[in-house]
C-alpha positions in Angstrom: -7.3 -59.4 64.5 -4.5 -56.9 65.0 -1.1 -58.3 64.3 0.8 -55.3 63.2 3.5 -55.3 65.8 6.8 -57.0 65.0 6.5 -59.6 67.7 3.2 -61.0 66.2 4.7 -60.9 62.7 7.8 -62.8 63.9 5.5 -65.6 65.4 3.5 -65.7 62.2 6.6 -65.9 60.1 7.8 -68.9 62.2 4.6 -70.8 61.6 4.7 -69.9 57.8 8.3 -71.2 57.6 7.5 -74.4 59.5 4.4 -75.1 57.3 6.4 -74.3 54.1 9.6 -76.1 54.8 8.2 -79.2 56.3 5.8 -79.8 53.4 7.9 -78.7 50.5 10.5 -81.3 51.3 8.0 -84.2 51.2 7.9 -86.8 48.5 4.2 -86.0 47.9 5.1 -82.4 46.9 7.9 -83.4 44.6 5.9 -86.2 42.9 2.8 -84.1 42.5 4.8 -81.2 41.1 6.0 -83.3 38.2 3.2 -85.8 38.0 0.4 -83.4 37.8 1.3 -81.8 34.4 1.7 -85.3 33.0 -1.8 -86.3 34.3 -3.3 -83.1 32.9 -1.7 -83.9 29.4 -3.1 -87.4 29.6 -6.6 -86.1 30.6 -6.5 -83.8 27.6 -5.0 -86.2 25.1 -6.8 -89.5 25.8 -10.4 -88.2 25.2 -9.1 -86.4 22.1 -7.5 -89.6 20.7 -10.6 -91.6 21.5 -12.8 -89.0 19.7 -10.4 -88.9 16.8 -10.5 -92.6 16.3 -14.2 -92.7 16.9 -14.8 -90.1 14.2 -12.4 -91.6 11.7 -13.2 -95.3 12.2 -15.4 -96.9 9.7 -18.5 -98.9 10.7 -17.3 -102.5 11.2 -20.0 -105.1 10.7 -19.6 -108.9 10.2 -22.3 -108.8 7.4 -24.1 -106.4 5.3 -27.2 -104.2 5.5 -29.7 -105.3 2.8 -32.0 -102.7 1.1 -35.6 -103.4 -0.1 -36.3 -100.5 -2.5 -39.9 -99.7 -3.0 -39.3 -96.1 -3.7 -39.1 -96.3 -7.5 -36.1 -94.1 -7.4 -32.3 -94.4 -7.7 -31.8 -94.1 -4.0 -30.7 -97.6 -3.3 -28.1 -97.4 -6.0 -26.7 -94.1 -4.5 -26.5 -95.7 -1.0 -24.8 -98.9 -2.3 -22.4 -96.8 -4.4 -21.4 -94.7 -1.4 -20.7 -97.7 0.8 -20.5 -101.0 -1.3 -18.8 -102.8 1.6 -21.8 -102.1 3.9 -25.0 -102.2 1.8 -26.5 -104.7 -0.7 -29.6 -104.8 -2.8 -32.2 -107.5 -2.2 -35.5 -108.7 -3.6 -36.2 -111.0 -0.6 -39.2 -110.4 1.6 -39.0 -108.9 5.2 -39.8 -112.3 6.6 -36.9 -113.9 4.8 -34.5 -111.1 5.8 -35.5 -111.4 9.5 -34.6 -115.1 9.3 -31.2 -114.2 7.7 -30.6 -111.8 10.6 -31.3 -114.5 13.2 -29.1 -116.9 11.2 -26.3 -114.3 11.3 -26.3 -113.9 7.5 -27.2 -110.3 7.7 -26.7 -107.4 10.2 -30.0 -105.7 9.2 -32.1 -104.4 6.4 -33.7 -101.2 5.2 -37.0 -100.8 3.6 -37.4 -97.7 1.4 -41.2 -97.0 0.9 -42.7 -95.6 -2.2 -43.6 -92.3 -0.3 -40.0 -91.8 0.8 -39.4 -88.5 -0.8 -42.6 -87.0 0.6 -43.0 -88.8 4.0 -39.4 -89.2 4.9 -39.6 -92.4 7.0 -37.4 -95.5 6.4 -37.7 -98.8 8.3 -34.6 -100.2 9.7 -34.4 -103.7 11.3 -31.0 -104.8 12.8 -29.6 -107.5 15.1 -29.0 -107.0 18.8 -25.3 -106.2 18.4 -25.8 -103.1 16.4 -24.9 -100.0 18.4 -25.8 -96.4 18.3 -22.8 -95.2 16.2 -23.6 -97.6 13.5 -27.3 -96.5 13.3 -26.2 -92.8 13.3 -23.8 -93.6 10.4 -26.6 -95.3 8.5 -28.9 -92.4 9.1 -26.2 -89.9 7.9 -25.7 -91.9 4.7 -29.4 -92.1 4.0 -30.0 -88.4 4.7 -27.3 -87.4 2.3 -28.6 -89.8 -0.4 -32.2 -88.6 0.0 -31.3 -85.0 -0.2 -29.5 -85.6 -3.5 -32.4 -87.7 -4.8 -34.9 -84.9 -3.9 -32.7 -82.4 -5.8 -32.8 -84.8 -8.8 -36.6 -85.0 -8.5 -36.9 -81.3 -8.9 -34.5 -81.3 -11.9 -31.3 -80.3 -10.3 -28.2 -81.6 -12.2 -25.3 -83.6 -10.7 -22.9 -80.8 -11.3 -25.1 -78.3 -9.4 -25.6 -80.8 -6.5 -21.8 -81.2 -6.2 -21.4 -77.4 -6.1 -24.1 -77.2 -3.4 -22.5 -79.8 -1.3 -19.1 -78.1 -1.3 -18.2 -77.2 2.3 -17.1 -73.8 3.3 -14.0 -73.1 5.5 -14.1 -69.9 7.5 -10.8 -68.0 7.9 -11.6 -66.1 11.1 -9.6 -63.2 12.4 -9.9 -60.5 15.1 -9.0 -56.9 15.3 -7.2 -55.9 18.4 -7.5 -52.5 20.2 -4.2 -51.5 18.5 -5.9 -52.1 15.1 -3.9 -55.2 14.3 -5.6 -58.0 12.5 -4.7 -61.4 14.1 -5.7 -65.0 13.5 -8.7 -66.0 15.6 -7.6 -68.8 17.9 -10.9 -69.1 19.7 -10.8 -73.0 19.7 -7.4 -73.1 21.1 -8.2 -70.5 23.7 -11.4 -72.3 24.7 -9.3 -75.5 25.4 -6.9 -73.4 27.4 -9.8 -72.0 29.4 -11.1 -75.4 30.2 -7.6 -76.5 31.4 -7.1 -73.4 33.5 -10.5 -73.8 35.2 -9.9 -77.4 36.1 -6.4 -76.7 37.3 -7.6 -73.8 39.5 -10.4 -76.1 40.9 -7.9 -78.8 41.7 -5.4 -76.4 43.3 -7.9 -74.7 45.6 -9.4 -78.0 46.6 -6.0 -79.7 47.3 -4.4 -76.9 49.3 -7.6 -75.9 51.0 -8.0 -79.5 52.1 -4.3 -79.6 53.2 -5.0 -76.6 55.5 -8.0 -78.4 57.1 -6.1 -81.7 57.6 -3.2 -79.8 59.2 -5.5 -78.1 61.6 -7.3 -81.3 62.5 -3.9 -83.2 63.0 -2.7 -80.5 65.3 -5.9 -80.3 67.3 -6.2 -84.2 67.7 -2.5 -84.4 68.8 -3.0 -81.6 71.3 -0.1 -79.6 69.5 -2.4 -76.7 69.2 -2.6 -76.4 73.0 1.1 -75.9 73.2 1.2 -73.4 70.4 -1.7 -71.4 71.7 0.2 -70.8 75.0 2.6 -68.6 73.1 0.8 -67.6 69.8 -2.8 -66.4 69.4 -5.1 -68.8 67.6 -5.8 -66.3 64.9 -2.1 -66.0 64.2 -1.7 -69.8 64.0 -4.5 -70.0 61.5 -3.1 -67.2 59.4 0.4 -68.6 59.5 -0.9 -72.0 58.5 -3.0 -70.6 55.6 -0.2 -68.4 54.2 2.4 -71.2 54.6 0.5 -73.8 52.7 -0.6 -71.1 50.2 3.1 -70.4 49.6 3.6 -74.1 48.7 0.8 -73.9 46.1 2.4 -70.7 44.7 5.8 -72.4 44.5 4.3 -75.2 42.5 2.5 -72.9 40.1 5.7 -70.9 39.5 7.5 -74.2 38.7 4.9 -75.1 36.2 4.8 -71.6 34.6 8.6 -71.7 34.2 8.5 -75.1 32.7 5.7 -74.0 30.3 7.7 -70.9 29.4 10.9 -72.9 28.7 9.0 -75.4 26.6 7.3 -72.6 24.5 10.6 -70.9 23.9 12.2 -74.2 23.0 9.4 -75.1 20.6 9.6 -71.6 19.1 13.3 -72.1 18.3 12.6 -75.5 16.7 9.6 -74.4 14.7 10.6 -71.4 12.5 8.0 -69.3 10.6 9.2 -70.9 7.4 8.1 -74.3 8.7 4.4 -73.3 9.0 4.2 -70.5 6.4 4.6 -70.4 2.7 7.4 -68.2 1.3 4.9 -65.8 -0.4 3.0 -65.5 3.0 6.3 -64.6 4.8 7.2 -62.1 2.1 3.8 -60.5 2.4 4.0 -60.2 6.2 7.7 -59.3 6.5 10.0 -60.3 9.3 9.1 -57.3 11.4 5.4 -58.3 11.5 6.2 -61.9 12.4 8.4 -60.8 15.3 5.7 -58.3 16.5 3.0 -61.1 16.4 5.2 -63.5 18.4 5.9 -60.7 21.0 2.3 -59.9 21.1 1.4 -63.5 21.8 4.0 -63.7 24.6 2.6 -60.5 26.3 -0.9 -62.1 26.2 0.5 -65.3 27.8 2.3 -63.3 30.5 -0.8 -61.4 31.3 -2.8 -64.6 31.5 -0.2 -66.2 33.8 -0.2 -63.1 36.1 -4.0 -63.2 36.4 -4.0 -66.9 37.0 -1.5 -66.5 39.9 -3.4 -63.5 41.4 -6.8 -65.2 41.2 -5.3 -68.4 42.7 -4.0 -66.5 45.7 -7.3 -64.7 46.2 -9.4 -67.7 45.8 -7.1 -69.9 47.9 -7.1 -67.5 50.8 -10.9 -67.1 50.5 -11.6 -70.9 50.7 -8.6 -71.8 53.0 -10.0 -69.7 55.8 -13.2 -71.7 55.6 -11.3 -75.0 55.5 -9.2 -73.9 58.6 -12.3 -73.0 60.4 -13.9 -76.3 59.6 -10.8 -78.2 60.8 -10.9 -76.4 64.1 -14.5 -77.5 64.9 -13.8 -81.3 64.6 -11.5 -83.9 66.1 -11.1 -86.2 63.1 -11.0 -86.1 59.3 -14.2 -88.2 59.2 -16.2 -85.6 61.2 -14.8 -82.9 58.9 -16.3 -84.5 55.7 -19.8 -83.3 56.6 -18.9 -79.6 56.8 -16.2 -79.6 54.1 -18.7 -80.9 51.6 -20.5 -77.5 51.7 -17.2 -75.8 50.8 -16.3 -78.4 48.1 -19.7 -77.9 46.4 -19.1 -74.1 46.3 -15.8 -74.7 44.6 -17.4 -77.3 42.2 -20.2 -75.0 41.1 -18.0 -73.0 38.7 -16.9 -76.3 37.1 -20.6 -77.2 36.4 -21.1 -73.9 34.6 -17.7 -73.6 32.9 -19.0 -74.9 29.6 -21.4 -71.9 29.3 -18.5 -69.6 30.1 -16.4 -71.2 27.4 -19.1 -71.1 24.8 -20.4 -67.6 25.5 -17.6 -65.7 27.5 -19.0 -62.4 26.4 -22.6 -62.9 27.5 -24.3 -61.1 30.4 -24.7 -64.3 32.3 -21.0 -65.2 32.0 -20.0 -61.7 33.1 -22.2 -61.8 36.2 -21.1 -65.3 37.2 -17.4 -64.3 36.8 -18.0 -61.4 39.2 -19.4 -63.4 42.0 -16.5 -63.8 44.5 -17.2 -67.5 45.2 -16.9 -68.2 41.5 -14.5 -65.6 40.0 -11.2 -67.3 41.0 -12.1 -70.1 38.5 -14.3 -68.4 36.0 -12.5 -65.0 35.4 -9.2 -66.6 34.3 -11.2 -68.8 31.9 -12.8 -65.7 30.3 -9.5 -63.9 30.2 -8.0 -66.8 28.3 -10.7 -66.7 25.7 -11.6 -63.1 25.0 -10.4 -59.5 25.9 -12.1 -58.6 29.2 -12.7 -54.9 30.1 -10.3 -53.9 32.8 -13.1 -52.6 35.0 -14.5 -56.1 35.2 -11.3 -57.6 36.4 -10.9 -54.7 39.0 -14.4 -55.1 40.3 -14.1 -58.9 40.5 -10.8 -58.7 42.5 -12.2 -55.9 44.9 -15.2 -58.1 45.6 -12.9 -61.1 46.1 -10.8 -59.2 48.7 -13.8 -57.9 50.5 -15.3 -61.4 50.7 -11.9 -62.7 51.9 -11.9 -60.2 54.7 -15.5 -61.2 55.7 -14.6 -64.9 55.6 -11.4 -64.2 57.6 -13.4 -62.5 60.3 -15.9 -65.4 60.4 -13.2 -68.0 60.1 -11.0 -66.5 62.8 -14.0 -66.3 65.2 -14.8 -69.9 64.7 -11.2 -71.0 64.9 -10.7 -69.1 68.2 -13.8 -70.5 69.8 -13.4 -74.1 68.7 -9.7 -74.9 68.4 -9.2 -75.9 72.0 -12.5 -77.7 72.4 -12.8 -81.4 72.1 -15.7 -83.9 71.9 -18.3 -81.4 70.8 -20.3 -82.0 67.6 -21.1 -79.2 65.2 -24.8 -78.6 64.7 -26.8 -76.5 62.4 -27.8 -74.3 65.3 -24.2 -73.8 66.2 -23.5 -72.7 62.6 -26.1 -70.1 62.8 -24.8 -68.8 66.1 -21.2 -68.5 64.5 -22.6 -66.5 61.6 -24.6 -64.2 63.9 -21.6 -63.7 66.1 
């Protein structure tokens, strides 16, 4: 693994330039560079739009829900008053109402028992076309009406009930280490954390897979046999890993520049006077507003730097494994068996990212983000949400580098042994031999 002399570095540099220049000029790189941000925006916006319309849309039924009120309360009147377009009072029997449902004259009916306020069970019969959302809306309406009716039962006035039902809005803020009080943007930061986690996952998977495919192609076309006559296999692997990693870094830098320009452009369009009242601006003062903006920019720059550093460390860690896998097979189909193991390792952080986003300060989140195989994805997520102690970042990166060196030794050993072999199948026994070696 010694490659410190100038001759070796020049050979590695040639391989790096070849990998970088040949792939960066391809249509795939250009399209993915500009298409990926658009796809990410759509992935974020579409579920949000669907959720918004789902939450704001009213229950649409062709007919009404009839109410049989045996409770001897004013509950049925409250339910009908809240949604007169949906509910109607009836004195018909259940048998008659079931016939009306079958004849498509009703969508369903409710039976309010005389023990409603104490037992709390209401019978609902609907047709087969009623979905879960409609049932949840009915349940929510009834629960609200029953709560008010119980309060009336215990002598609480309507005015008091209205006061009780008033919602509370929390105006959250955080105190920084400098003693400044800032608005709490936990929700926005959590969304950013989700996005960063999935972007990191996609980048490591994409470029790691490119390394593997490149190795397989060179091996199957016998190009590697020509290269190995003048360059050591380890230097070939290292040059390929660095070259393709440089492509990923270039793509990230382009995205960060575009994001930075977009933020500056938006900040010039949206002035503080557009989002703050005059009395709020006067209370803060122009100096404080400028300081807050600069503080936000510093946080963004720190997050961008950490994202780039963790991408590089994570990429090199997994790319060496992908390169080693590519050297052991003769076709992409054969590589799927072994690459699945690496893909699962990269996917595990995505499976636990929700816990990290919800509880980034917990002990479990801290431990998971320090594990080298997970930290390239999970640590930037935590950094985007809360202020991480510097020692945690340093330890995670040291562990990442140590793990990379170990993987590099293992990967280079496999690469050197298998890159010139053809027609051999990788077995579990051989994997154990590689690890022992």
